[in-house]
N, C-alpha and C positions, 0 to 999 in steps of 0.2 A: 228415233227414240232409242234411248240407251236402257238395256237391261240392267237390273241392280248389280252393282260392284261392291265387294268388300275388301279394304285394303287392312291387312294385319301387319302392324309395324311399329316403328320408332317415332317419337316426337322429340325434337331437340330445339333448344335455343341456340342459334348460330351466333358466337361471339367473333365479330369479324374485324380483322385489321389489315390495311393495305401497307405494303412495303415496296422499296424499289427493286430488291432482290430478296429471295428467300434465304434466311440464315443457314450457314453451315453448322455442324455439330460444335458447340462452344461459343458460337459467335452471337453478340447481341447487336441487334439492329433497331433503327428508330422506325416506328410505324405511325399510321394515321390515329386520329381518334377512334375509340371502340364504338362500334355499333352492334345492336343486338337485332336479329332478325329470326323469323320463324323458320324452322328447318327440321332436320330428321328425315331419313330416307323413306320411311313410311308416310309421314306428313306430307313431305315433298310430292311424292307419288300420287297420293290422294287428292292433294291441291290442284296438280297437274290435270288430272282426270275431271275433277269437278268443274275447273275453269273452261274445260272443253265440252261442258254439258253432261258428263256422265252422272248418273244417279248413284253416288258413292257414299258408303258408310266407312268411318275410320274406327277400327278397333286398336286401342292402345292405352298408355297411361302417361299422366303428367304429375307433377308435384303440386301442392296447394300453395303455390307462390306466384310472384309476378310473371316468371317465365311460363309457368303453365297457363296462366290467364291470358298471356299473349297468344300462345299456341292455339288454345281454344278459340279465341276470336279470328286468328287467321284462317283456321280450318273452316269456320262458319262463313266467312267472308268469301271463300272460294267456292262455296256450295256444298261443302261436305257435312254430312250428317255427323254430329259430335256425341249422341247419347250413349255411345258405346266407349267413350274415352274416360277412363276413371281418374279421378283426382285423389292423390294419395299424399299422406303426411312424410314424404321424402322429397328430396331436391328433384326438380325436373332435369332431365337429360340436357347435356350440353355439348356443343361441338366448337372446339376453338380453331378458328380458320384464318390462315394468313394467306393473302393473295399478292402476287408480285405483279410488276409493271407489264408482263406479257400476258397475264390472266391465268397463270399456272398457280396451283395451290397446294398447300399443306393442310391436313385435318386430323385433330385429335378428338376422340369421343369419350365423354364421361356418360356412361348409360342412365344413371340416376333411376327414375321411376320405370323406364323401359325395361329393366331387369326384373320388376315385379309383374310384368304382363304375363299372365298364366295361361296353361292350355285350357283351363275351364273358360277363361275369358274368350278365347278364340272360338272354341266350339259353340258358345252361347249366342255369339253374334253372326253365325252364319247358318241360313236356314234354307228351304227348298225353293225360295224366290231368288237366291243368289245365282248370277249367271258366270262371274269371274271373280276369283279371289287373287289379290296381288300380295306378295310376300317378299321380304328381304331379311337379311341375317343379322341386323341390329337388335334382334330380340332373341330370347332363350331358345335354344334348339328343341326343347320339348314343345313349346308353343308353336314354332313352325310345323313341327310333325303333326300336332293336334289339328292345326288348321288344314294341312294337306289331306288328312284322313277324313275331316268332316266335310271338306268339299268333295271328296270322291262319293261320300254317302249320299249327298244331295243333288250329285251330277253337275257341279260347277266346274268350269276350266280353272286351271291354277297357273299362274305366271309367277315364277321364282326368280328374283334378281339375286343372284349368288354374290351378294356384296354386303358387308365386308367378307372377304372369302374365308371360309372354314370348311372343313370336311362334313359332308351331309351323309346322313344314313342312306344306303341304297334303296331301302324301302320308300323313303321320302322322294328320292330322285325319281323313282318309277311312277310316282303319283303326279309328277308335273307335266303339264302339257306343253308349256314354253319356257325353257330355261333362258335367262337374260345374263349375259357376261361380258366384260370387256376383255381386250385381249391378254391382259395379265392374269385375269380369273381363268380364262380358258386354259392357259398354260399351266396354272396351278392345278386345274382339274384333270387334264389329260396328259400334261407333259408338253415339252417344246416342240413346236411344228415350224416348218419352213413356209408351208402354204397351208391356208384354212381347210382346204378339201382333206389333208391328211388327218384332220382331227375327227373326221366323220366315222371310221371304224371305231376309233377309241371312245367315241360319245356312245355309239351303239353297245360297246363293251360294258360301259358304265350304266346302261339302263335309260340313256337319254334320247328321247325322240327327237324333237324339234328344239334347236337352239339358235338364239338370236345373238350375235357378237357385235357389240358397238365398237367402232374403228376411229372414234374422234372426228376430225375434220374430213376424213374420208368416207363417213356414212356407217353403214352397218352390213352385215352379212346374215344370211338365213342359211343354217346348215341342217338339213333334214337327214338324220341318220337312218331312218326307217327307210327311206328310198334311195340314200346315197348320193343326194342332189344338194347343190348350193346355189345361192343367188346372192349378188351384191346390190345394194342400193345405195347411191350416191348421195352426198350431203350438198345442200346449197353452200356456196362460199360466202363467208360473212366475215366482218371485222370483229374480232373477239375481244370482248371486254373482261368477261370472267366466266371461268368454265364450272364454278361451283354449282352443284345441283343440275347439271345438264343431262347427266345419266339418269337422275330421277325425272326430270322432265320427259325425256325419252319413254322411261317406263310407265309413267302415268298416262301418256298419249297412247302407248301400245295397249295398255289395259282398256282405256276409253274406247279405242277403235274396236277391239275384239268384242266389247260389250255391245257396241253398236252394230254387230253383225259382219264387220269387215273380215276378209280373209286375211291370213297372216302377212302376205306380201304387201297388201294395201295398207294394213295396219303399221308395218314397219316404214312404209313409205311417209306415213303421217308423222310417225315418231321421230324420223330423222329430221323433218322440218321443224318440228317443235323443239327438239334438242339444239338445232342451229339458232332458232329464234331466242332461246334462253340464253345463248353465249353472247348476245348482244347486249344484255343488261347485267346490272350488279346483283350478286346474292342469288339466292335459289328461288324461292316462291316469289319474290317481287319481279323476277324476269320473265315469269311464265305467262304465255298469251291466252286470252280467251278465244272462244271459237271464231268470233268475229274478228279479233285482231289477227288471227292467223289466216284468215280468209282474204283480209285486206292486205296483207303483208307481201310487198313486192321487193325485189332485189335489184 
């Protein structure tokens, strides 16, 4: 059984176009028909956790428009509680996504209603039943800070996905139990390193304890700055269709596994597998597995 999870974050309508090759600056290329799919880092992570059986509530905001209704419906279909998602008289957040024939992508975010998600909204939705709080940086810094502070008050663990990257108050970082970054975000946080182990001391100096670094098709690494140790977790090899939302699938699976009582190493092993599964389908949420699909998946 999963202890209650709260994800505080963004909900975006993904406007998705496929191209043979990503355009260079100033270049116009022909793409596929436009498709609209549910997305946003927060919504993706909540959906990934919900599909895996987590008891997850989403705190977020959408517009009172067709995109907002799509996102609310998608969240509910993934098993996410939606009563803490506000519907506002502004445009729903959107992500304009271009994916090439190799599965690589470019993404431009227009925050819309996400920028109106307040610190009060975050505090109101986290209570003493909450076991894990999942966060990303597609919402305002004050809202993230309030969620971390409230999680500390009620004794909940905090998983912060440092994406899209921006500088975070050291007080906020000190309240994070697991920091989740990719290799680029790790470099932005601590500077360039030749080997991941070199980041351990710098993470400790930044007040970060445990960090999970996603490594694409190489899997992930766990860096424990408190003990000065690291561990790598390999990814299954798959035929990549689309990498959109794979990081969010990883994050949602990590949150769900931690809420189910798994140790961090076991949670990362599950998250690596879920991220690989997501790469085999198109889009973000539509490519995420249920717990049964993941159990039945063979390579």
